[in-house]
N, C-alpha and C positions, 0 to 999 in steps of 0.2 A: 556476551550478545547468547549466546545459546543457553546458559543457565538460566538467564532471564528469560527466555522463550518458555524453557521447561517450568520456570516456577510459576508463569502466569496458567501455563495448561493445569497444573495441577492446582491453582487456587480458583480457576474456572470451575473444574471439576468437583471441587471441594465446595463452593458456593452453592453449586446445583445440588448436592446431595443434602445438605446441611438445611436448604432452605424448603426440601422435600417433608424436613422434619417439622416444620413450622404450620401452625393450623391454615388452611387455604383461607378460610375467611381474614386472617391475619394481612393475608398477601393481596386477596383479589376484591376485598370489599372497599372502594375508592369513590371517588367523585366520577370518573371518567367511566365507570360502569364496567361491564363484563368486554374482555377483551377478544374471546374466539369469534372468528367470523370477520375480523375488522381488517384493513388493510393499510398498510403505513408508506410512506414516501418520505425523504429528506436529502436536505443538498447542504453542502458548507464546505470547509477549507482544511486543509491539513499542513503540518510541518513533519519533515521525515528526517530518520539519521541512519546511516549502512554503516555496517562492519565493512572493514577492508576485504579484498577479493583478488584472487589470481585472476587474470584475464589474458585467456590464449585467443591469437589472432593467427588464422592459417589461409594461404593462399597458394597460388602455383608457385612463388617464388620468395616466399616465407612461411617461417613457423616458430614462432615464438610466445613465449609466457614472460607478462610482467606481474611481479608477485606482491603481494600487499599493498595495493592502490587504493588509495585512500580518494573517497567522493563525498559530498555533499548535495543537499536539494538547493532548490532556489527558488526561493519565495519573491513575490513580488509585493511591493508597497501597496498598501490600500489604495484603490481608484475605483473608478466609474467602470473600468472593464470587467469588476468583481460582480456585476450585477447585467451587464449587457448580453442578451443572447447570443449574438456573434462572436462573442470575445472571454465565453466561460470558461475556455482553455487554457488563457495565459496563465492565471492563479493556479496553484496546486488545490484541486477540488475533489470532492466525494458526492456520489448520487448513489441512491438505494431506494430498491421500490420491495417493500415484503408484505406478509400474510401470516396472520395468528391462527396456526391451524390447530392450538389447543390454547387453553387460556392464559399458560405461562409460556409457550413456545411460538418461534417465529421461524418461518424460511423466507429466504429473501437473497435478491441477485442485484449487484452493484457493480460500481467501478471506482475504485481508488485510483486518481490520477495524481501519481507522486512525480518527482521530478528527480533526475539522477544526474550530478556532474562530476566526472572526473577532475581533481583538483590537477591543471597544471604546473609546470615547474617543480613537482615534488620529484626527489629522487628516489627510485626501487631499484630492485635486482630485476635482472633478465636473463633469459634462458633460449636458447634456440639460434636460429639462422635467420639473415637476411640477403638476398641477392636481388634485389632491384635495379642496380646500377645505380644506385646514389650513395649519399653520404653515411647512411648508417648502414650499410653492407657489412656483414662478419658474422662470424660465429660467436655465441655469447655463451659464458658458462658462470652463472651466477654473480654477473658483471654489475657494476651501477650504472645506471643511465637517467639524465634528468629528461622528465616526460614535457619538452618545449612543444609549442604550437606546430612547429617544424615538423617535429617526429608524430604526434598526434593529440589530437582532441576528441574526447569520448564523452557522448551525452544521451541520455533518455530524457529529453525535455518537450516532446509532446507527445506522449510523455514515457514515462516508466507506468505503464496502463495496466493495474491488476484487476480483472474482470473475475469476477468469484461469486460463489454462492455460499451464503453461511446459515447456521442453524444456532439460533442463540435461544436462552432463556431469559425472562423479562418480567420482574417483580416489584409489586408496589409497596414501598417501604414505609409507609407513611404512621402503621401504627406502631411498628417496630420501633421508629425513631421518634414516636410522640410528637408527630407532625402534623395534627388536625386542622389543617387549612383549608377553608373552602375555595374550591376550584383551583388547588395548586395540589399535583400529586408528586412525589418523589418517587423515582424507580430505578431500579438497578439491573443492568442488562450484562449478559457475557455470554460466548460462544465461539465457534470456531469455522472456519472457512478454506475454502480451495478453489484454485482457480487456474486461469492462462495469463500470461503475460503478453501483450500486444503492443509492444512500444514502437515508436517513429524515434529511430536512432540518429541522432545528427553525428557522424564521425569523419574526420578527414586523416587520413593514413598514408604516410609516406609519400605526399602529393598525391593520392590516387582521387577520382572522381566519387563522391561520397554518394549513397542511395539513400534516397529521400520518401520513402514509402513507409505505411505501417506495416509491422509482419508478425506473424505469431512465433513466438522464440522460445516459449518454456512455460514453465508451471510453476504456483507458489501455492503455501499453507499458511494459514495465521490464526490466532486466537485474540481474542479482544474481551475488555470490561470497560463498561461507563456507566455513567451516570445520566439517566433522562429526567427531566422536569417538565410536566405535560402541565398546561393553562387551559381552564375552560373547556375539558374534556377531549378537546380537538387537535390543540396546537402545543408544540414542544419544543424546549433545547436541549441538545446532549451532547457531551463531552465523551469520547473515547479513546481509549488507550491500546495501541494494538502492536502485537510483535509477530514476526513472520520470518520465513524463510523463501528466499526465490533462487530459482536454478532456470538460466537462461542457456541451453547449449547450441542454438541456431539464431544467432544474431547476425544480420544482415548490416555490411560497413561498407559496401562499395556496390558500382553497378554490375559487376562482375559477379556472377552468382556462384564464383569459386571460393571468392574471399568471404570470410566468416570470422566472428568470434564467439568466444561463450565465457561464461563466468558464473558463480554463484556466491550468495551473500545474505546476511539476515538483516532486518530492518526493524527500527521502531518508529510508529506511526502515532502521532497527536493529532486527534479530529475535533473539530468543533462544527456541529451542522444546527439545523432548524428544520421543522418539518411538520406533518400533521398525520392523524389516523383517523378513519372514519370506516364507517358499515358500507357494503358495496348497495346493500337492499337495505330499505325500511325494516 
């Protein structure tokens, strides 16, 4: 996963430098007209894939680490809630608004609403101590433990919210691809981003009462490449492939502020969005 992230970062920078060598008229003369000064907005959905991670849980009567924990996303089958305003956070969604501050460059702010669910009933290694007066009390040293629901459930399902700013490059490829179709433009985009994690974590730990509020828990960095198809100057569909790193050192797990968790992992996100771009002024 780390090698993949480095590869995408390298490809993004290579594409940017190589595209500078292409004549500007080949990149920018398109049906949609000049981009500079335009605003864009998009909405869509994603699937996520996560590396394993070591998760440390700390409290007044326990301090232990679960090693190489596996997790998955939590996609929902397509339904009316994908479009209902009061149920938009049920699927895994993406929202972004941005501005073309140069012909080929954008700055944007967006939310990647991913979902992260630890796999229950997996066997992992555990290190540390538990002294809560329950069945899991003990001192552990690289011992095996089965992550039953009685011991732990751990989810960022409302969700793994990555609020991030991105700088991206945006190039029209019609002439390069020999695709001169009226009212349709094919574009390449790539960029990097940085942001904060604002999850609502659903955790049941050793029978304790869970904490059920949003909380700033850490930070993330990411890079993406994508293909954009614009129709009739203003409307587009886009597919993005994003990789990144998330580090959360302050995850709330129970109503007791003493209790917390920490983890870091890498992710891959595939997203499919639709949107529009337009001028703010005539």
